[in-house]
C-alpha positions in Angstrom: 9.6 -43.8 169.6 5.9 -43.9 169.3 5.4 -42.5 172.8 7.8 -39.6 172.0 5.8 -38.8 168.8 2.5 -38.9 170.8 3.9 -36.6 173.5 5.3 -34.1 170.9 1.9 -34.0 169.2 0.1 -33.5 172.5 2.5 -30.7 173.4 2.0 -29.1 170.0 -1.8 -29.2 170.4 -1.6 -27.8 173.9 0.7 -25.0 172.8 -1.6 -24.2 169.9 -4.6 -24.1 172.2 -2.9 -21.8 174.7 -1.7 -19.4 171.9 -5.2 -19.4 170.4 -6.8 -18.7 173.8 -4.3 -15.9 174.5 -5.0 -14.3 171.2 -8.8 -14.4 171.7 -9.4 -13.8 175.4 -13.2 -14.1 175.0 -12.7 -17.9 174.5 -11.6 -18.2 178.1 -13.8 -15.6 179.8 -16.6 -14.9 177.4 -15.5 -11.2 177.6 -13.9 -8.9 175.1 -12.9 -5.3 174.9 -15.7 -4.0 172.7 -18.5 -1.5 172.3 -22.2 -1.8 172.1 -24.1 1.2 170.7 -27.1 2.7 168.9 -28.4 6.2 168.3 -32.1 6.0 167.3 -32.6 9.8 167.6 -30.1 10.4 164.8 -30.0 7.2 162.8 -33.5 5.7 163.0 -35.9 8.4 161.9 -39.5 8.0 163.0 -38.9 5.2 165.5 -38.9 5.1 169.3 -36.9 2.4 171.0 -39.1 0.9 173.7 -36.7 -1.8 175.1 -33.3 -3.2 174.2 -31.0 -5.9 175.7 -27.6 -7.0 174.5 -26.8 -10.4 175.8 -27.7 -11.4 179.3 -25.5 -9.1 181.3 -27.0 -6.7 183.7 -24.2 -4.2 183.2 -25.2 -0.5 182.8 -26.1 0.4 179.3 -26.5 -3.1 177.9 -30.2 -3.1 178.5 -33.0 -0.7 179.1 -32.6 0.6 182.7 -35.3 -0.1 185.3 -35.9 3.6 185.9 -36.9 4.0 182.2 -39.5 1.2 182.2 -42.4 3.1 183.9 -42.1 5.8 181.2 -42.8 3.1 178.6 -39.7 3.8 176.5 -36.0 3.3 176.7 -33.1 5.7 176.1 -32.8 6.5 172.5 -29.1 6.1 172.3 -26.2 4.5 174.2 -22.5 3.7 173.7 -20.9 1.4 176.2 -17.2 0.4 175.8 -15.3 -2.0 178.1 -14.2 -5.5 178.8 -17.7 -6.9 178.9 -19.5 -10.1 178.1 -19.9 -10.9 174.4 -23.7 -11.1 174.0 -25.2 -14.2 172.5 -28.3 -12.3 171.3 -29.7 -8.8 170.8 -33.3 -8.0 171.6 -34.9 -4.7 170.5 -38.5 -3.6 170.7 -39.5 -0.3 169.0 -42.5 1.6 167.7 -42.8 3.1 164.2 -44.2 6.6 165.0 -45.8 6.9 161.5 -48.0 3.8 161.9 -48.0 3.3 165.7 -47.1 -0.3 165.1 -44.8 -2.0 167.6 -42.1 -4.4 166.4 -39.7 -6.6 168.3 -36.8 -8.7 167.1 -34.4 -11.1 168.8 -31.2 -11.6 166.8 -29.1 -14.7 167.5 -25.6 -13.3 167.4 -23.7 -16.6 168.1 -23.3 -17.5 164.4 -23.1 -13.9 163.1 -20.4 -12.3 165.2 -16.7 -12.6 164.2 -14.5 -15.1 165.9 -13.3 -12.4 168.3 -15.2 -9.2 169.2 -12.0 -7.8 170.7 -11.7 -4.1 169.6 -15.0 -4.3 167.6 -18.2 -2.3 167.9 -21.7 -3.8 167.7 -24.2 -1.2 166.4 -27.8 -1.3 165.4 -30.1 0.9 163.3 -33.8 0.7 162.8 -35.5 1.5 159.5 -39.3 1.2 159.7 -40.1 -2.4 160.5 -36.6 -3.7 160.0 -33.6 -3.9 162.4 -30.1 -3.8 161.0 -27.0 -4.9 163.0 -23.4 -4.0 162.2 -19.9 -4.9 163.4 -17.4 -2.1 163.1 -13.7 -2.4 163.7 -11.9 0.0 166.1 -8.8 -0.1 164.0 -8.8 1.7 160.7 -8.2 -0.6 157.7 -7.8 2.2 155.1 -5.3 5.0 154.8 -6.4 8.6 155.2 -8.3 9.5 152.0 -8.7 12.7 150.2 -11.9 14.7 150.8 -12.8 14.1 147.1 -12.5 10.3 147.6 -14.5 10.5 150.8 -17.2 12.6 149.2 -17.4 10.1 146.2 -17.9 7.2 148.6 -20.4 9.1 150.7 -22.5 10.0 147.7 -23.3 6.3 147.1 -24.9 6.1 150.5 -28.5 7.3 150.2 -30.5 6.0 153.2 -29.7 6.6 156.9 -29.0 2.9 157.2 -26.4 3.0 154.3 -24.8 6.1 155.9 -23.5 4.0 158.8 -20.8 3.2 156.3 -20.1 6.9 155.8 -19.5 7.5 159.6 -16.6 5.1 159.6 -15.1 5.3 156.2 -11.6 4.2 157.3 -13.0 1.2 159.4 -14.3 -2.2 158.4 -18.1 -2.1 158.6 -20.1 -5.3 158.1 -23.8 -5.6 158.3 -24.5 -8.9 160.1 -28.3 -8.8 160.2 -30.7 -9.4 158.5 -28.2 -10.4 155.9 -24.5 -10.1 155.7 -23.4 -7.1 153.7 -19.8 -5.8 153.5 -19.1 -2.2 152.6 -18.5 -2.4 148.8 -15.9 0.3 149.0 -13.7 -1.7 151.4 -10.4 -2.8 150.0 -10.7 -6.5 148.9 -8.3 -7.9 151.6 -10.7 -6.7 154.3 -13.9 -8.0 152.7 -13.6 -11.4 154.4 
């Protein structure tokens, strides 16, 4: 009897492990269908991205390309989507054009990213000396809203950085760096 109970428990644990791994493919492969993006020319006024690297992958678009290095600056925007490695960190080096000062930041993403990056977007914005990193869901979490409701929500977003929430009004947007900040207009069931 004890042997049977032990075997049933082992089978249940194994089944739960398999179901969890199937639900979150990145656990097995370290990959997920997700997006990495930034658009410094539109969202980070007065800054020039000098170098960036998402994770350790050498895949196109996930870091400053070798041909850009001799020019001393990187592309000022990129959007890469695919089944790609989930980065453990994000490194960005930039120059504030008003002061000429160069900044760099390495963000440890391991403890900040959601359990699964499947169908998520990692997006960063620079505001002066500060880097801000966001996770944005692919799937909408809000119904279509009236233009009046959208305008009311957008009116609360004053800075370029806050306006990242306005770009994706129907999606779940969470700032994960430097501090965690959830869109205050998001329905409560999606604020976790």
